[in-house]
C-alpha positions as CSV (number, residue, x, y, z in Angstrom):
1,M,-30.6,75.2,41.9
2,E,-26.9,76.0,41.6
3,K,-24.3,73.5,42.8
4,T,-20.9,74.3,44.1
5,I,-18.2,71.7,43.2
6,T,-14.6,72.2,44.3
7,L,-12.1,70.9,41.8
8,H,-8.6,69.7,42.5
9,K,-5.7,71.0,40.5
10,F,-5.7,68.3,37.9
11,Q,-9.5,68.4,37.3
12,D,-9.2,72.1,36.8
13,E,-6.3,71.7,34.3
14,A,-8.2,69.1,32.3
15,I,-11.5,70.9,32.2
16,F,-10.0,74.2,31.1
17,A,-7.2,72.8,28.9
18,K,-6.9,74.4,25.4
19,E,-5.3,71.4,23.8
20,R,-7.4,69.4,21.3
21,F,-6.9,66.1,23.1
22,V,-6.9,65.8,26.9
23,A,-6.9,62.7,29.0
24,L,-7.7,62.2,32.7
25,I,-5.9,59.0,33.7
26,A,-6.2,58.2,37.4
27,G,-7.3,55.6,39.9
28,L,-10.7,54.7,41.2
29,Q,-12.7,57.6,42.7
30,S,-10.2,60.2,41.7
31,G,-12.7,62.6,40.2
32,K,-12.6,61.6,36.5
33,T,-16.3,61.2,36.1
34,I,-17.1,64.5,37.8
35,A,-14.5,66.3,35.7
36,G,-15.9,64.7,32.6
37,C,-19.4,65.8,33.5
38,I,-18.3,69.4,34.1
39,W,-16.3,69.4,30.9
40,A,-19.2,68.1,28.9
41,R,-21.5,70.8,30.3
42,K,-18.8,73.4,29.3
43,Q,-18.9,72.0,25.8
44,V,-22.7,72.3,25.7
45,A,-22.5,75.9,26.7
46,E,-19.7,76.7,24.3
47,H,-21.2,74.8,21.3
48,P,-25.0,74.9,21.7
49,N,-25.8,73.9,18.2
50,E,-23.5,70.9,18.1
51,D,-24.1,67.2,18.9
52,G,-22.1,65.4,21.6
53,L,-21.6,61.9,22.9
54,I,-21.0,60.5,26.3
55,V,-19.3,57.2,26.4
56,A,-18.0,54.7,29.0
57,P,-15.9,51.5,28.9
58,T,-19.0,49.3,29.3
59,Y,-22.8,49.6,29.2
60,K,-22.9,48.8,32.9
61,I,-20.6,51.6,33.8
62,L,-22.5,54.0,31.6
63,N,-25.8,53.2,33.3
64,Q,-24.6,52.8,36.9
65,S,-22.0,55.5,37.1
66,T,-21.5,57.8,34.1
67,L,-25.0,58.9,33.2
68,P,-26.4,59.1,36.8
69,K,-23.5,61.4,37.8
70,F,-23.9,63.5,34.6
71,F,-27.6,64.1,35.2
72,E,-27.0,64.7,39.0
73,I,-24.6,67.5,38.1
74,N,-26.6,68.6,34.9
75,S,-30.2,67.9,35.9
76,D,-31.5,70.6,33.6
77,L,-30.2,68.7,30.6
78,K,-32.3,65.6,31.3
79,K,-35.4,65.4,29.1
């Protein structure tokens, strides 16, 4: 099932940036997690034979926010 996600300007700029280092620095519920999930999926598609890492500031945030949103958007990557 395909999902449609509408990005705002800054999410789009970050996801498709060509720079080596990119940071999304914004307030609560500003779209950082969604942008990160989409960016990570883009990296998986562009580098299928590479390893990756998803991190969060705390274990609690990783389990309650970051990973659930990642697998909601990228459910086919969950094993």
